[in-house]
C-alpha positions as CSV (number, residue, x, y, z in Angstrom):
1,M,0.0,0.0,0.0
2,P,1.5,3.3,-1.0
3,G,2.3,5.9,1.6
4,P,0.3,9.1,2.1
5,A,3.0,11.2,0.5
6,R,2.9,9.2,-2.7
7,V,-0.9,9.4,-2.9
8,Y,-0.6,13.2,-2.6
9,R,2.1,13.4,-5.3
10,N,0.0,11.3,-7.6
11,F,-3.1,13.4,-7.0
12,A,-1.2,16.7,-7.6
13,A,0.4,15.3,-10.8
14,S,-2.8,13.9,-12.2
15,T,-4.2,15.8,-15.2
16,R,-7.3,13.7,-15.7
17,G,-10.5,15.7,-15.4
18,V,-8.8,19.1,-16.0
19,A,-10.9,19.6,-19.2
20,A,-14.1,18.9,-17.3
21,I,-13.2,21.3,-14.6
22,E,-12.3,24.0,-17.1
23,F,-15.6,23.4,-19.0
24,A,-17.6,23.6,-15.8
25,V,-16.0,27.0,-15.0
26,I,-16.4,28.4,-18.6
27,M,-19.9,27.0,-19.3
28,P,-21.9,29.6,-17.4
29,V,-20.1,32.4,-19.2
30,L,-20.7,30.8,-22.6
31,L,-24.4,30.2,-21.8
32,L,-24.8,33.8,-20.7
33,M,-23.1,35.1,-23.9
34,F,-25.4,32.9,-26.0
35,L,-28.5,34.1,-24.3
36,A,-27.4,37.7,-24.4
37,S,-26.7,37.5,-28.2
38,F,-30.3,36.1,-28.6
39,D,-31.8,39.1,-26.7
40,A,-29.5,41.6,-28.4
41,G,-30.5,40.3,-31.8
42,R,-34.2,40.6,-31.1
43,A,-33.6,44.1,-29.6
44,I,-31.8,45.2,-32.8
45,T,-34.5,43.8,-35.0
46,I,-37.3,45.6,-33.0
47,Y,-35.3,48.8,-33.1
48,M,-35.1,48.6,-36.9
49,K,-38.8,48.1,-37.0
50,V,-39.3,51.1,-34.7
51,R,-37.3,53.3,-37.1
52,S,-39.3,52.0,-40.0
53,T,-42.5,52.7,-38.2
54,T,-41.4,56.3,-37.4
55,F,-40.6,56.9,-41.1
56,T,-43.9,55.2,-42.3
57,V,-46.1,57.2,-40.0
58,G,-44.4,60.5,-40.9
59,A,-44.5,59.7,-44.6
60,I,-48.2,58.9,-44.5
61,T,-49.1,61.9,-42.4
62,N,-47.3,64.5,-44.5
63,Q,-49.4,63.6,-47.6
64,Y,-52.6,64.9,-46.1
65,T,-54.0,68.5,-46.3
66,T,-56.8,67.8,-43.7
67,I,-56.9,64.8,-41.3
68,Q,-60.0,63.5,-39.7
69,S,-60.0,61.4,-36.5
70,S,-60.7,58.2,-38.5
71,D,-57.7,59.0,-40.8
72,M,-55.5,59.5,-37.8
73,Q,-56.5,56.2,-36.3
74,A,-55.7,54.5,-39.6
75,I,-52.3,56.2,-39.8
76,V,-51.2,55.1,-36.3
77,G,-52.9,51.7,-37.0
78,A,-50.3,51.2,-39.8
79,S,-47.7,50.9,-37.0
80,S,-49.0,47.4,-36.2
81,A,-48.4,46.2,-39.7
82,V,-44.8,47.6,-39.8
83,L,-44.0,46.1,-36.3
84,A,-45.3,42.7,-37.2
85,P,-44.6,39.9,-36.2
86,Y,-43.8,41.7,-32.9
87,S,-46.7,42.9,-30.8
88,S,-47.6,46.6,-31.2
89,A,-49.1,46.7,-27.7
90,P,-45.8,48.1,-26.1
91,A,-45.5,50.7,-28.9
92,V,-46.3,54.4,-28.3
93,V,-46.9,56.3,-31.5
94,T,-47.2,60.1,-31.5
95,I,-47.8,62.4,-34.4
96,S,-47.5,66.2,-33.9
97,Q,-47.5,69.2,-36.1
98,I,-44.9,71.8,-35.0
99,K,-45.4,75.5,-35.9
100,V,-42.0,77.2,-36.4
101,S,-42.0,81.0,-36.3
102,S,-39.0,83.3,-36.9
103,G,-36.2,82.8,-34.5
104,N,-36.9,79.0,-34.4
105,Q,-39.7,79.4,-31.9
106,A,-41.4,76.0,-32.1
107,T,-44.8,75.1,-30.6
108,V,-47.2,72.3,-31.0
109,S,-50.1,73.0,-33.4
110,W,-51.8,69.7,-32.8
111,S,-50.8,66.2,-31.6
112,Y,-52.3,62.7,-31.5
113,S,-51.0,59.6,-29.7
114,L,-51.7,55.9,-29.7
115,N,-51.0,54.1,-26.4
116,G,-49.5,57.3,-24.9
117,A,-50.1,61.0,-24.1
118,A,-50.2,63.5,-27.0
119,R,-48.2,66.7,-26.7
120,A,-50.1,69.6,-25.3
121,Q,-51.3,72.1,-27.9
122,G,-49.3,75.3,-27.7
123,S,-46.4,73.6,-25.7
124,S,-42.9,74.5,-26.7
125,V,-40.7,72.1,-28.6
126,T,-36.9,72.2,-28.8
127,L,-35.8,71.6,-32.3
128,P,-32.6,69.6,-32.8
129,G,-29.5,71.7,-33.5
130,S,-28.9,69.9,-36.8
131,L,-32.3,70.9,-38.1
132,V,-31.9,74.1,-40.0
133,T,-35.4,75.4,-40.5
134,S,-34.3,78.4,-42.6
135,T,-33.6,75.9,-45.4
136,L,-36.9,74.2,-44.9
137,C,-39.0,77.3,-44.5
138,G,-39.2,79.8,-47.3
139,S,-41.2,82.1,-45.0
140,Y,-42.4,82.0,-41.4
141,P,-44.5,80.5,-39.9
142,C,-43.7,77.1,-41.4
143,Y,-44.8,73.7,-40.2
144,L,-43.1,70.4,-39.5
145,I,-44.6,67.0,-38.8
146,L,-42.9,65.3,-35.9
147,S,-43.3,61.5,-35.8
148,E,-42.3,59.7,-32.6
149,V,-42.3,56.0,-31.8
150,S,-41.1,54.3,-28.7
151,Y,-41.2,50.6,-27.8
152,Q,-40.8,49.0,-24.4
153,Y,-38.8,45.8,-25.2
154,T,-38.7,43.2,-22.5
155,P,-35.7,40.8,-22.9
156,S,-36.6,37.1,-22.7
157,F,-33.5,36.0,-20.8
158,G,-31.7,39.2,-19.6
159,Y,-34.7,40.7,-17.8
160,F,-33.2,40.1,-14.4
161,L,-30.1,42.1,-15.5
162,T,-31.5,45.0,-17.4
163,G,-35.3,45.1,-17.0
164,P,-37.3,46.5,-19.9
165,I,-35.4,48.5,-22.5
166,K,-37.0,51.6,-24.1
167,L,-36.3,51.8,-27.9
168,S,-37.3,55.0,-29.5
169,D,-36.9,57.1,-32.6
170,S,-38.2,60.5,-33.9
171,L,-38.3,62.1,-37.3
172,Y,-39.2,65.6,-38.6
173,V,-40.8,65.8,-42.1
174,T,-42.4,68.7,-44.0
175,P,-46.0,68.6,-45.3
176,R,-46.1,67.7,-49.0
177,S,-49.5,68.9,-50.3
178,S,-50.0,72.1,-48.3
179,A,-48.2,74.5,-46.0
180,C,-49.8,72.9,-43.0
181,I,-52.1,70.0,-42.2
182,L,-55.5,70.7,-40.6
183,Y,-56.6,68.3,-37.9
184,P,-59.8,68.7,-36.0
185,P,-59.6,67.5,-32.4
186,E,-62.4,65.3,-31.0
187,G,-65.7,67.1,-30.7
188,V,-64.6,70.1,-32.8
189,N,-66.4,70.6,-36.2
190,S,-63.9,73.1,-37.7
191,P,-60.3,72.2,-38.3
192,S,-57.6,73.6,-36.0
193,N,-55.9,76.8,-37.2
194,C,-52.6,76.6,-39.0
């Protein structure tokens, strides 16, 4: 029977099972990276759909001269077709007309929102610094359509690490068919002023 010192030397020199131990140490990290790549891939796909929805809603809206409530519901309803196959329930779609006066003073002319709160009429809007309204507006006041979409994405596997992630995009477009777009709010027979 070998002595205790020899058993300890054999145990310390043994390399059997090293690969299994290394795999057991690395496996949780590999699994976490795999699941994170799945969630990140879905988040990127949904973000691209959010951007497409922002463009689509803005492009449809800017073709009108007057929008009725039924038209507005159809316009924001298009968001579910663009977001498919993902659910449109976590999406907030807001369309606003922004009145820009000289000196880049921007206020909300009208606003409509699906699954969220519309911007208050007359509230101030800060235009992005990269948006040069002097090139868009031949004369003041001029009008811009602001399309905003946000989506509350809930990761399947990484929820306990990050929680829900808000994906959002906004886009300014100019009306195509007229200087401004008339929109009558609910219960008002005459269109809002431009």
